[in-house]
C-alpha positions in Angstrom: 4.4 29.6 -6.3 7.1 27.9 -8.2 5.9 24.4 -9.1 2.1 25.5 -9.5 0.0 25.1 -12.9 -0.4 28.4 -14.7 -4.1 27.4 -15.2 -5.2 25.0 -12.2 -6.9 22.0 -13.2 -10.4 21.5 -12.7 -12.3 19.3 -10.1 -13.2 16.6 -12.7 -9.8 16.7 -14.6 -8.1 16.1 -10.8 -10.0 13.1 -10.2 -9.4 11.7 -13.6 -5.3 12.4 -13.1 -6.2 10.2 -9.4 -7.9 7.5 -10.9 -5.9 7.3 -14.3 -2.7 8.9 -14.4 -1.8 11.0 -17.4 1.7 9.0 -17.8 -0.1 6.0 -17.4 -0.6 3.2 -14.7 2.7 1.2 -15.2 4.9 4.4 -15.2 3.4 5.4 -12.0 3.8 1.8 -10.6 7.2 1.4 -12.0 8.4 4.9 -10.2 6.9 3.4 -6.9 8.9 0.4 -7.2 12.1 2.5 -8.1 11.2 4.7 -4.5 10.9 1.4 -2.9 14.2 -0.1 -3.7 16.3 3.1 -3.0 15.1 3.6 0.6 17.6 3.5 2.6 16.8 0.7 5.5 17.3 -3.0 5.9 15.5 -5.5 3.9 13.4 -6.4 7.0 12.2 -3.2 7.6 11.4 -2.0 4.2 9.5 -5.4 3.5 7.6 -5.0 7.1 6.4 -1.8 5.9 5.3 -2.5 2.6 3.7 -5.2 4.1 1.7 -3.4 7.0 0.6 -0.9 4.4 -0.9 -3.3 2.0 -2.4 -5.2 4.9 -4.2 -2.3 6.1 -5.2 -1.4 2.8 -7.9 -4.4 3.1 -9.3 -2.8 6.0 -12.6 -0.9 6.1 -11.2 2.3 7.8 -10.3 4.2 4.5 -9.4 7.7 5.9 -7.0 6.1 8.6 -5.1 3.8 6.3 -1.8 5.9 6.2 -2.0 6.3 10.2 -2.8 2.7 10.8 0.4 1.3 8.5 2.7 3.7 9.9 1.5 2.8 13.5 1.8 -0.9 13.0 5.0 -0.4 10.9 6.6 1.4 13.8 5.8 -1.4 16.4 7.2 -4.0 14.6 10.2 -2.2 13.4 8.9 -1.6 9.5 10.0 1.4 7.4 7.0 4.2 7.5 7.5 5.6 4.0 7.3 1.8 2.8 4.1 1.6 4.7 2.7 4.5 3.0 3.7 3.3 -0.4 1.7 -0.3 0.6 -1.5 1.4 1.2 -1.5 2.6 -2.4 -2.7 -1.0 -3.4 -6.0 0.4 -1.9 -7.4 2.9 -4.8 -10.8 3.1 -6.4 -10.3 0.4 -8.3 -9.5 -2.3 -5.6 -11.3 -0.9 -2.8 -14.8 -2.2 -4.1 -13.2 -5.8 -4.6 -11.8 -5.4 -1.1 -15.0 -4.4 0.4 -16.9 -7.3 -1.0 -14.2 -9.7 -0.1 -14.1 -8.9 3.5 -17.9 -8.5 3.9 -18.7 -11.9 2.3 -15.8 -13.2 4.6 -16.9 -11.4 7.8 -20.5 -12.5 7.2 -19.4 -16.2 6.7 -17.4 -16.0 9.8 -20.1 -14.5 12.0 -22.2 -17.6 10.7 -24.4 -15.2 8.6 -26.3 -13.7 12.1 -24.4 -10.5 11.2 -26.9 -9.2 8.5 -30.3 -9.4 8.7 -31.9 -7.6 5.6 -29.7 -5.2 3.4 -31.5 -2.6 1.6 -30.9 -2.6 -2.5 -29.3 0.7 -2.3 -27.1 1.5 0.5 -27.2 5.1 1.3 -24.7 7.3 3.8 -27.8 7.7 5.7 -28.1 4.2 6.3 -24.5 3.6 7.4 -24.6 6.3 9.7 -27.7 5.0 11.2 -26.6 1.2 11.4 -22.9 1.1 11.2 -22.2 -2.4 12.5 -24.4 -4.2 10.1 -21.6 -3.4 7.3 -18.7 -2.3 9.3 -18.4 -5.3 11.5 -18.5 -8.1 8.9 -15.7 -6.0 6.7 -13.7 -5.5 10.0 -14.1 -9.0 11.0 -13.2 -10.2 7.5 -10.6 -8.0 7.1 -8.0 -9.4 9.8 -7.9 -12.7 8.3 -7.3 -11.6 4.7 -4.9 -8.4 5.9 -2.5 -11.3 7.8 -2.4 -13.3 4.8 -1.7 -10.2 2.8 1.1 -9.2 5.0 2.8 -12.9 4.7 2.1 -12.8 0.9 3.7 -9.6 0.3 6.5 -9.5 3.3 8.6 -12.6 2.2 8.9 -12.1 -1.6 9.6 -8.6 -1.0 12.2 -9.3 1.5 14.0 -11.2 -0.7 13.2 -9.0 -4.0 14.9 -6.1 -1.6 17.9 -7.8 -0.6 18.7 -8.7 -4.3 18.2 -5.1 -5.1 20.5 -3.9 -2.3 23.2 -6.4 -3.3 22.9 -5.4 -6.8 22.8 -1.8 -6.2 26.2 -2.3 -3.8 27.9 -4.3 -6.4 27.4 -1.2 -9.0 28.4 1.4 -6.4 32.0 -0.6 -5.6 32.4 -1.2 -9.5 32.0 2.5 -10.2 34.3 3.3 -7.2 36.8 1.0 -8.5 36.4 2.6 -12.4 36.9 6.2 -11.2 39.8 5.3 -9.0 43.0 6.4 -10.4 45.2 3.5 -10.8 48.8 3.8 -9.6 51.9 2.3 -11.5 55.2 1.3 -9.9 58.3 1.7 -11.6 
């Protein structure tokens, strides 16, 4: 293939690259911000899509984040690509914090009745045998968290995207004016 490595990465190196990119987190972050700014769509659509992705990242349904974000973005007229970028908020560094927060909030919202006694180490077998002991509080706690994350993401992003689009349009117009041949009248 044309763009493949000569020496494929080992599984351990692929995991390392996913958790900590070789080019650095800052460069990766800037790249995604630039991608977001260059989407050709309305500021509402981009901000709504991004906010949907961020909101869905707080839910415990990890395998479905892209699909859920795209579906919600489509329903409210948001940009689907921006929703996919928004789900990047959920990553191996943030998921433990998100899950702990949503579990605690859901537990509190249920009045502490949801969890009787959790074992000290929760295994996959325990999750399969008792899915609602963790999933119900996390799902319930993710609803207000996702709504708050949506609002906190949407409004500032819309303002920033409007400014970036206006600046980009003015730069394009200046460039076009500079490249246009001037006509002299005699």
